[in-house]
C-alpha positions in Angstrom: 85.4 136.4 176.6 83.5 137.2 173.3 82.5 140.4 174.5 85.8 141.4 175.4 87.2 140.4 172.3 84.4 142.3 170.4 85.5 145.2 172.9 89.0 145.2 171.8 88.1 145.1 168.1 86.2 148.1 168.4 88.7 149.9 170.5 91.4 149.0 167.7 89.2 150.1 165.0 88.4 153.7 166.7 92.2 153.9 167.2 93.0 153.2 163.7 90.2 155.6 162.4 92.0 158.5 165.0 95.4 158.1 163.4 94.0 157.6 160.1 91.9 161.1 160.4 95.1 162.9 162.1 97.3 161.8 159.0 94.9 163.0 156.5 94.3 166.4 158.3 98.1 166.9 158.5 98.2 165.9 154.8 95.1 168.2 153.6 96.8 171.2 156.0 99.9 171.2 153.5 100.2 174.0 151.1 101.0 173.6 147.3 104.0 175.4 148.1 105.0 172.8 151.3 104.2 170.0 148.8 106.6 171.3 146.1 109.0 171.8 148.9 108.9 168.1 149.7 108.4 166.8 146.0 105.3 165.6 147.5 102.0 164.4 145.8 98.7 164.9 147.7 96.9 161.9 146.1 99.8 159.6 146.7 100.5 160.5 150.2 96.3 160.2 151.1 96.9 156.8 149.5 100.3 156.0 151.5 98.5 156.9 154.9 95.7 154.7 154.2 98.0 151.9 153.5 100.0 152.7 156.3 96.7 152.4 158.5 94.8 149.8 157.3 97.3 147.7 155.3 
């Protein structure tokens, strides 16, 4: 039971990290033009990605 709980927590952390890395890669791949088109701020988007995944 304890071992399975630990394994589940590790799996959840790994999945969160994967999702976070995907979001970061998507944001980082945006050009300045892309950001201007959506009136986006890269720093705010990166902070938002962190909050989205980790709370």
